PLY file of the C-alpha trace (Angstrom):
ply
format ascii 1.0
element vertex 333
property float x
property float y
property float z
element edge 332
property int vertex1
property int vertex2
end_header
70.95 139.46 125.74
67.81 137.32 125.70
66.21 136.39 122.39
63.08 138.47 123.00
65.16 141.61 123.49
67.16 140.81 120.37
63.95 140.40 118.38
62.92 143.90 119.41
66.32 145.32 118.47
66.19 143.66 115.04
63.37 146.02 114.09
66.02 148.74 113.97
67.37 146.86 110.91
63.86 146.61 109.42
63.82 142.88 110.11
61.13 140.74 111.72
62.69 137.52 112.99
61.09 134.61 114.82
62.90 133.15 117.82
63.40 129.86 115.97
65.56 131.67 113.39
67.99 133.16 115.92
70.90 131.02 117.13
73.37 132.35 119.74
77.03 131.78 118.86
80.11 131.61 121.03
81.74 135.00 121.32
85.23 136.11 122.24
86.94 137.82 125.16
84.84 140.97 124.79
81.36 142.29 125.46
80.30 141.59 121.87
77.62 138.97 121.31
77.06 137.01 118.08
74.02 135.32 116.57
73.22 133.44 113.38
70.11 134.90 111.75
68.17 132.81 109.23
66.26 134.84 106.63
64.36 132.87 103.97
67.05 130.79 102.25
70.00 132.84 103.43
71.70 133.24 106.81
73.68 136.10 108.30
75.83 136.77 111.34
74.62 139.47 113.68
77.03 141.22 116.03
75.67 143.22 118.96
78.20 145.61 120.44
77.01 148.28 122.87
80.26 150.23 122.39
79.37 151.03 118.78
77.13 153.86 119.92
79.95 155.43 121.94
82.87 154.71 119.58
81.47 154.85 116.07
84.74 156.18 114.64
86.61 153.12 115.99
84.05 150.65 114.75
84.26 147.29 113.09
82.51 148.89 110.12
85.23 151.46 109.45
87.93 148.81 109.63
85.93 146.46 107.40
85.55 149.16 104.74
89.23 150.00 104.94
90.37 146.37 104.64
87.89 145.69 101.86
89.24 148.65 99.89
92.77 147.25 100.31
91.78 143.82 99.00
91.85 142.01 102.35
89.26 139.17 102.37
86.76 140.14 105.08
83.02 139.41 105.47
80.57 141.77 103.76
78.48 144.09 105.90
74.79 143.99 104.97
73.13 146.39 107.42
74.08 148.44 110.46
72.42 150.42 113.22
74.97 152.17 115.42
72.39 153.45 117.89
71.37 149.89 118.74
74.92 148.57 118.28
73.94 146.12 115.54
75.99 144.87 112.57
74.48 142.33 110.17
77.19 140.69 108.09
77.92 137.88 105.69
77.72 134.39 107.16
80.98 132.59 106.44
79.77 129.33 107.95
81.41 127.36 110.74
84.65 126.18 109.13
87.33 128.01 111.03
90.95 127.63 109.98
91.42 125.74 113.26
88.71 123.18 112.43
90.09 122.56 108.96
93.75 122.07 109.89
92.81 119.99 112.94
91.37 117.36 110.58
94.52 117.18 108.46
97.33 114.73 109.07
99.45 115.67 106.07
102.24 118.05 107.05
102.53 119.55 103.57
98.80 120.30 103.37
98.93 121.98 106.79
101.92 124.03 105.65
100.04 125.13 102.52
97.13 126.46 104.60
99.49 128.37 106.87
101.36 129.78 103.91
98.08 131.13 102.55
97.36 132.72 105.93
100.82 134.30 105.98
100.29 135.68 102.47
97.18 137.52 103.70
99.04 138.66 106.81
101.84 140.11 104.66
99.23 141.89 102.54
97.82 143.51 105.70
101.26 144.47 106.98
102.27 145.94 103.62
99.49 148.54 103.90
101.26 151.87 104.31
100.38 153.58 107.58
98.99 157.05 107.05
95.96 159.30 106.87
93.81 156.70 105.07
93.41 154.56 108.17
90.37 154.91 110.46
91.41 157.16 113.33
91.23 154.34 115.87
93.90 152.36 114.04
96.50 155.09 114.41
95.54 156.19 117.92
95.54 152.69 119.41
99.19 151.93 118.76
101.23 149.15 120.31
103.96 150.67 122.44
105.89 149.43 125.47
103.12 150.64 127.78
100.44 148.77 125.83
102.50 145.59 125.67
103.04 145.73 129.43
99.36 146.47 130.12
98.45 143.24 128.31
100.82 141.31 130.56
99.65 143.06 133.73
96.17 141.73 132.96
97.68 138.25 133.17
99.11 138.98 136.60
95.77 140.39 137.74
93.54 137.62 136.40
95.73 134.56 136.47
98.74 134.81 138.73
96.91 136.75 141.45
93.12 136.81 141.27
91.92 134.32 138.72
93.48 131.17 140.12
95.32 132.17 143.33
97.94 129.73 144.59
100.42 131.67 146.68
101.37 135.23 147.62
103.10 136.68 144.57
103.76 140.22 145.77
107.52 139.72 146.14
107.95 136.94 143.59
106.32 138.88 140.75
108.27 142.13 141.14
111.49 140.96 139.52
109.58 139.01 136.88
107.75 142.20 135.87
111.08 144.02 135.63
112.22 141.43 133.07
108.92 141.81 131.23
109.32 145.59 131.11
112.65 145.08 129.36
111.08 142.63 126.90
108.23 145.06 126.13
110.65 147.94 125.59
112.77 145.83 123.25
109.90 144.70 121.01
108.32 148.18 121.02
111.60 149.63 119.72
111.22 147.86 116.36
109.58 149.44 113.34
105.80 149.22 113.34
103.50 147.94 110.62
99.75 147.47 110.51
98.78 144.51 112.71
95.51 142.61 112.93
96.20 142.14 116.66
94.49 138.75 117.05
95.55 136.81 113.97
95.08 133.18 114.99
93.43 129.99 113.79
89.99 130.82 115.20
89.88 134.25 113.59
90.37 132.89 110.09
87.50 131.25 108.21
87.44 128.88 105.23
84.46 129.68 103.00
84.12 128.43 99.44
87.76 127.27 99.64
88.77 130.87 100.27
90.42 132.22 103.41
88.68 135.12 105.20
89.80 137.30 108.11
87.44 138.10 110.99
87.62 139.89 114.38
89.82 142.63 112.94
88.31 145.68 114.64
91.33 146.14 116.94
93.84 146.46 114.08
96.62 148.92 114.90
100.30 149.72 114.29
102.66 147.35 116.05
105.59 144.99 115.65
104.66 142.67 112.76
105.95 139.63 114.63
103.00 139.97 117.03
100.64 138.64 114.34
103.11 136.02 113.13
103.45 134.66 116.68
99.66 134.69 117.06
99.35 132.53 113.96
102.12 129.95 114.14
102.57 129.82 117.92
98.82 129.74 118.45
97.72 128.49 121.88
94.93 126.45 120.26
96.89 124.43 117.72
100.45 123.14 117.84
102.25 123.64 114.54
105.02 121.07 114.06
108.58 122.28 114.61
109.41 121.53 110.97
106.50 123.55 109.62
107.10 126.35 112.10
110.71 126.72 110.96
109.66 126.66 107.30
106.94 129.29 107.93
109.32 131.62 109.74
111.79 131.38 106.86
108.99 131.95 104.35
107.79 135.08 106.19
111.35 136.34 106.49
112.08 135.87 102.78
108.72 137.20 101.55
108.44 140.20 103.85
111.00 141.18 106.48
114.37 140.44 104.84
114.04 143.28 102.35
112.81 145.73 105.02
116.24 145.73 106.75
114.58 146.20 110.16
116.52 143.26 111.58
120.25 142.70 111.31
119.92 139.06 110.27
117.61 136.06 110.34
119.00 135.21 113.79
118.13 138.73 114.96
114.61 138.21 113.59
114.37 134.93 115.55
115.52 136.69 118.72
112.74 139.28 118.47
110.29 136.57 117.46
111.01 134.79 120.76
110.65 138.00 122.77
107.32 138.66 121.08
106.25 135.07 121.72
106.82 135.58 125.46
104.73 138.76 125.53
101.97 137.54 123.21
101.58 134.16 124.92
101.42 135.71 128.38
98.76 138.06 127.05
96.76 135.05 125.83
97.03 133.44 129.27
95.52 136.59 130.76
92.67 136.51 128.24
91.89 132.88 129.06
91.81 133.66 132.79
89.68 136.78 132.18
87.12 134.71 130.29
87.00 132.24 133.17
86.58 134.94 135.83
84.20 137.29 133.99
82.26 134.96 131.72
82.32 131.78 133.77
83.78 129.87 130.82
86.55 127.55 132.00
87.07 125.83 128.64
90.10 127.99 127.81
91.97 127.11 130.99
93.32 123.89 129.46
95.51 126.00 127.16
97.26 127.87 129.99
99.76 125.32 131.30
101.08 124.36 127.81
101.38 128.07 127.00
103.46 128.83 130.10
105.64 125.76 129.54
106.29 127.01 126.00
107.43 130.35 127.41
109.73 128.59 129.89
111.26 126.64 127.00
112.05 129.92 125.21
113.48 131.47 128.38
115.73 128.45 128.84
117.14 129.11 125.37
117.58 132.85 125.82
119.26 132.61 129.26
118.67 136.34 129.60
115.61 136.80 131.78
116.31 134.58 134.78
113.91 136.37 137.14
110.96 135.68 134.86
112.11 132.12 134.21
112.46 131.33 137.93
109.11 132.93 138.66
107.24 130.89 136.03
108.96 127.65 136.99
108.16 128.16 140.65
104.58 128.99 139.82
104.19 125.88 137.71
105.79 123.67 140.34
103.78 125.06 143.24
100.57 125.11 141.22
0 1
1 2
2 3
3 4
4 5
5 6
6 7
7 8
8 9
9 10
10 11
11 12
12 13
13 14
14 15
15 16
16 17
17 18
18 19
19 20
20 21
21 22
22 23
23 24
24 25
25 26
26 27
27 28
28 29
29 30
30 31
31 32
32 33
33 34
34 35
35 36
36 37
37 38
38 39
39 40
40 41
41 42
42 43
43 44
44 45
45 46
46 47
47 48
48 49
49 50
50 51
51 52
52 53
53 54
54 55
55 56
56 57
57 58
58 59
59 60
60 61
61 62
62 63
63 64
64 65
65 66
66 67
67 68
68 69
69 70
70 71
71 72
72 73
73 74
74 75
75 76
76 77
77 78
78 79
79 80
80 81
81 82
82 83
83 84
84 85
85 86
86 87
87 88
88 89
89 90
90 91
91 92
92 93
93 94
94 95
95 96
96 97
97 98
98 99
99 100
100 101
101 102
102 103
103 104
104 105
105 106
106 107
107 108
108 109
109 110
110 111
111 112
112 113
113 114
114 115
115 116
116 117
117 118
118 119
119 120
120 121
121 122
122 123
123 124
124 125
125 126
126 127
127 128
128 129
129 130
130 131
131 132
132 133
133 134
134 135
135 136
136 137
137 138
138 139
139 140
140 141
141 142
142 143
143 144
144 145
145 146
146 147
147 148
148 149
149 150
150 151
151 152
152 153
153 154
154 155
155 156
156 157
157 158
158 159
159 160
160 161
161 162
162 163
163 164
164 165
165 166
166 167
167 168
168 169
169 170
170 171
171 172
172 173
173 174
174 175
175 176
176 177
177 178
178 179
179 180
180 181
181 182
182 183
183 184
184 185
185 186
186 187
187 188
188 189
189 190
190 191
191 192
192 193
193 194
194 195
195 196
196 197
197 198
198 199
199 200
200 201
201 202
202 203
203 204
204 205
205 206
206 207
207 208
208 209
209 210
210 211
211 212
212 213
213 214
214 215
215 216
216 217
217 218
218 219
219 220
220 221
221 222
222 223
223 224
224 225
225 226
226 227
227 228
228 229
229 230
230 231
231 232
232 233
233 234
234 235
235 236
236 237
237 238
238 239
239 240
240 241
241 242
242 243
243 244
244 245
245 246
246 247
247 248
248 249
249 250
250 251
251 252
252 253
253 254
254 255
255 256
256 257
257 258
258 259
259 260
260 261
261 262
262 263
263 264
264 265
265 266
266 267
267 268
268 269
269 270
270 271
271 272
272 273
273 274
274 275
275 276
276 277
277 278
278 279
279 280
280 281
281 282
282 283
283 284
284 285
285 286
286 287
287 288
288 289
289 290
290 291
291 292
292 293
293 294
294 295
295 296
296 297
297 298
298 299
299 300
300 301
301 302
302 303
303 304
304 305
305 306
306 307
307 308
308 309
309 310
310 311
311 312
312 313
313 314
314 315
315 316
316 317
317 318
318 319
319 320
320 321
321 322
322 323
323 324
324 325
325 326
326 327
327 328
328 329
329 330
330 331
331 332
């Protein structure tokens, strides 16, 4: 959207804004666009989402209200206009969780930040699923089909179309069979409310408080999906020591008492399966952004992500077809 068109749309919020007071911001892997709007002495974040008009019941606004009522720290919503697809919300600044921890060199301080993020995650996942949720949360559930669809996007945009290297028709068939098994396994576990994209760039530090953003796709799913997103983030490498401590903390504070997993080792097994699925999904998102938005900056995260998956597959020794496929792809790429 050009600035002149945005200026015209802002009138739907009863706002007159000069071009100098509108700053485009980097978005995400969606059609949403974000802008910083300066009004007098205060600034706001404006989201433009054309799908709001069509899917008002699934909107960011409904999820924000729901999370706010449950005590989840999310940005305030100041004004909305669904017809124009506009949401004016609190400006939380530019200090993402990623930026803050990237400047730290003290392992204990980094752990403390992640522990705070896990505490909020547990609070989200402790919300009882039921009639209170916006309808989109309950309809858009994670199941084996959804998990596999996320991975198929990776095959379509990375392994085949996004960065073609060799004919994968035969090579990918057996790998997808392994991935179907993985998706069925993780979908068999009890579901809790998941953020769906809970990583270091979707958490903000504002006034020394931690806030959650980009939560509109929240849905029921395996809770480990969000944990993997956070501590096996493709953007930031958590140390092995801190990662082990954080897994044990999450287990003790949340999952151990639920009795959904036979033991801590069983929890780790499903964590690794979820890591494979979630990381492959991220690879597909990075390739999609490159193909559809012309932004190649995310491609640098792909090779380390796939090598991480290979490392897990080497440990599991259970999904050889997928392991061979990824190793061959990396070697021939």
